[in-house]
KEKOL-904173 format. One record per residue (C-alpha): x negated, y, z. Coordinates in steps of 0.5 Angstrom, whole numbers, padded with zeros to 4 digits, always signed. Each point is the difference from the previous one (the first is absolute). Layout:
N
XYZ...
% end
This chain:
312
+0025+0018-0023+0002+0007-0002-0004+0006+0003+0006+0003+0001+0003-0005+0005+0000+0001+0007-0006-0002+0003+0001-0006+0005-0003+0000+0007-0006-0006+0000-0003-0001+0007-0007-0004+0000-0002-0003+0006-0007-0002-0001-0008+0001-0001-0004+0005-0003-0007-0002-0002-0006+0003-0003-0002-0005-0005-0008-0001-0001+0000-0002-0007-0006-0003-0004+0001-0002-0007-0004-0005-0003-0001-0005-0006+0004-0005+0003+0002-0002+0007-0005-0004+0004+0000-0007+0001+0000-0003+0007-0007+0002+0003-0002+0004-0005-0004+0007+0000+0002+0004-0006-0002+0006-0003+0006+0005+0000+0000+0006-0006+0004+0006+0004+0003+0001+0007+0005+0005+0002+0005+0001+0006+0007+0001-0002+0006+0001+0004+0004-0006+0001+0004-0005+0005+0006-0004-0002+0005+0004+0004-0003+0007-0003-0001-0003-0007+0008-0002+0000+0002+0007+0003-0004+0004-0005+0003-0005-0006+0007+0002+0003-0001+0007+0000-0003+0001-0007+0006-0003-0003+0005+0004+0004+0001-0002+0007+0000+0004+0006-0005-0004+0004-0002+0000+0008-0005-0005+0002-0001-0003+0007-0007-0002+0002-0007+0001+0003-0007+0003-0002-0006+0001+0004-0003+0006+0002-0006+0000-0005-0001+0003-0007+0004-0005-0003+0006+0001+0004+0000+0007-0002-0001-0001-0007+0006-0005+0000+0004+0005+0004-0002+0005-0006+0002-0005-0005+0007-0001+0003+0001+0007+0000-0002+0002-0007+0006-0005-0002+0005+0003+0004+0001-0006+0004+0002+0001+0007-0005-0001+0005+0003+0002+0007+0000-0008+0002-0007-0001-0002-0004+0000+0006-0008+0001+0001-0003-0005+0005-0006+0004+0002-0004-0006+0003+0001-0004-0006-0003+0000-0007+0004+0000-0006+0002-0006-0004-0004-0002-0006+0000-0004-0005-0006-0003-0004+0002-0001-0007-0004-0003-0005+0002+0001-0007-0002-0004-0006+0000+0002-0008+0006-0004-0001+0004+0004+0005+0000-0006+0005-0001+0002+0007-0002-0003+0007+0002+0004+0006-0002-0001+0008+0004+0005+0005-0003+0002+0006+0007+0003+0004-0003+0005+0004+0005+0005+0003+0005-0004-0004+0000-0005+0005+0003+0005+0005+0006+0001-0004+0005-0001+0006+0007-0002+0001+0000+0007+0004-0002+0004-0006+0006-0004-0004+0005+0002+0005-0002+0008+0000+0002-0001-0008+0006-0004+0002+0005+0006-0003-0004+0000-0006+0000-0007-0001+0008+0000+0001+0001+0005-0005-0004-0002-0005+0002-0003-0007-0006-0006+0001-0005-0002+0004-0006-0003-0002-0005-0004+0004-0006-0004-0001-0005-0004+0004-0006+0004+0001+0003+0003+0006+0002-0005+0006+0005-0005-0002+0004+0002+0007+0000+0007-0002+0003-0001-0007+0005-0005+0003+0002+0005+0005+0001+0005-0006+0004-0005-0004+0005-0001+0006+0001+0007+0000+0002+0001-0007+0004-0006+0000+0004+0002+0006+0001+0007-0004+0002-0003-0007-0007+0002-0003-0002-0004-0005-0007-0004+0001-0005-0001-0005-0006-0004+0003-0006-0002-0004-0003-0005+0005-0008+0002-0002-0005-0003+0003+0004-0006+0000+0002-0003+0006+0006-0004+0003+0006+0003+0002+0005-0001+0006+0006-0004-0003+0005+0006+0003-0004+0005-0004+0002-0003-0007+0007+0001+0001-0001+0008+0001-0004+0001-0007+0004+0003-0006-0006-0001-0004-0006-0004+0001-0005+0001-0005-0006-0005-0001-0005-0002-0005-0002-0007-0001-0005-0001+0006+0005+0003+0005+0006-0004-0003-0004-0006+0001-0002+0001+0007+0007+0002+0002+0003-0006-0003-0005-0005+0000+0001-0002-0007-0006+0001-0006+0002+0006-0003-0003+0001-0007+0004+0003-0006+0007+0001-0002+0003-0007+0002-0003+0000+0007+0002+0007+0001+0007-0002-0001+0000-0006+0005-0004+0005+0005+0005+0005-0001+0006-0005+0002-0004-0002+0006+0000+0007+0003+0007+0001-0002+0001-0006+0004-0003+0003+0006+0005+0006+0000-0003+0005-0004+0005+0004-0004-0004+0001-0006-0007-0002-0002-0005+0002-0005-0006-0004-0002-0005+0004-0004-0005-0004-0005-0004+0006-0002-0001+0000-0008+0005-0006+0000+0006+0004+0002+0004-0001+0006+0006-0005+0003+0006+0003+0004+0005-0003+0003+0006+0002+0005+0007+0003+0001+0000+0002-0008-0002-0006-0003-0007-0002-0002-0005+0001-0006-0007+0001-0003-0003+0007-0002-0005+0000-0005-0006+0005+0002-0002+0006-0005-0007-0002-0003-0005+0004+0002-0008+0001+0000-0002-0002+0007-0005+0005+0003+0001-0001+0008+0006-0004+0003-0001+0003+0007+0007+0003+0002+0004-0003-0005+0004-0004+0005+0001+0007+0004+0002+0004-0006+0005-0006-0002+0003+0001+0007+0000+0007+0001+0003+0001-0007+0005-0006+0001+0003+0003+0006+0001+0007-0002+0004-0002-0007+0004-0006+0004+0002+0005+0006+0002+0005-0006+0005-0005-0002-0003-0004-0006+0001-0007-0001-0005-0006+0002-0002+0000-0007-0001+0007-0001-0004+0001+0006-0005-0006-0001-0001+0003-0007-0001+0007+0002-0005-0003+0006-0004-0004-0006-0001+0006-0004-0003+0004+0006-0004-0006+0002-0002-0001-0007-0002+0007-0001-0004+0000+0007-0005-0006-0003-0002+0004-0006-0004+0004+0005-0005+0000+0006+0001+0001+0007+0006-0001+0005+0004+0006+0001-0003+0004-0006+0003-0006-0005+0007+0001+0002+0004+0003-0005+0005+0006+0000+0007+0000-0002-0001+0004-0006-0006-0004-0002+0005-0006+0000+0006+0004-0004-0005+0002-0005-0001-0007-0002-0008+0001+0001-0002-0007+0002-0005-0002-0005+0002-0007-0002-0005-0005-0004
% end
């Protein structure tokens, strides 16, 4: 994407969490108490991460969501403001704590995450209705599932009625209503999410191809199955293909998928092809895994244009 291009309007309906991150030598086994190495609090949440990712690569971004009436909520709001993300539709729910994610990160970059939704569970169809005009004129709507599914489905319905392209990242994975698939322009899933939605075993490229075809059969217009270091499979109206991932030294995979989503949305909404959009999103995600944290790891457009990703 050229920095001189007209910035597309991306609207994100989703979560904002404070990430409580423990770094350890490895992920603990079931029932095991493991001594960690260091602890930090980092602004995160899939919705906020995707909004930040889109803003940093040149999108004009607005977010619809909820935070609690606590110090975490104030920090999350401030983070969006610093990124020049329109937070007019990010509501403070005084009676609720902000959402948090408890994250353990191993030395190999692998992570395990447990999310307590807090105020994110309060994001309602009324909040979406208040932003309906914004969604109607957006160049793309992004949704995930750390807020109620009914709320995301309502936002997607508004987008579909107004011709706004929809990108859904159904994470954390849960079954979707059959009618929802036909309103999704871009379904972005990893192997775990693809397996849950299709009932297929999904591990590696051949399985991902079957899963993508199964999801197209449900009515989705385009499917992208991300495979981490193995790359990504895509299928849809422009055909299908495989995109290899950049090879990088992994530090922390937190927010890699969110970085992919935000980067893809901006470039695709700017008119790039599926292949170009996926390649850009992969570069952005690859850059993110070379450093720690959720939002701190998300790259800016200038970093990607400078070809500054350190490959191994």
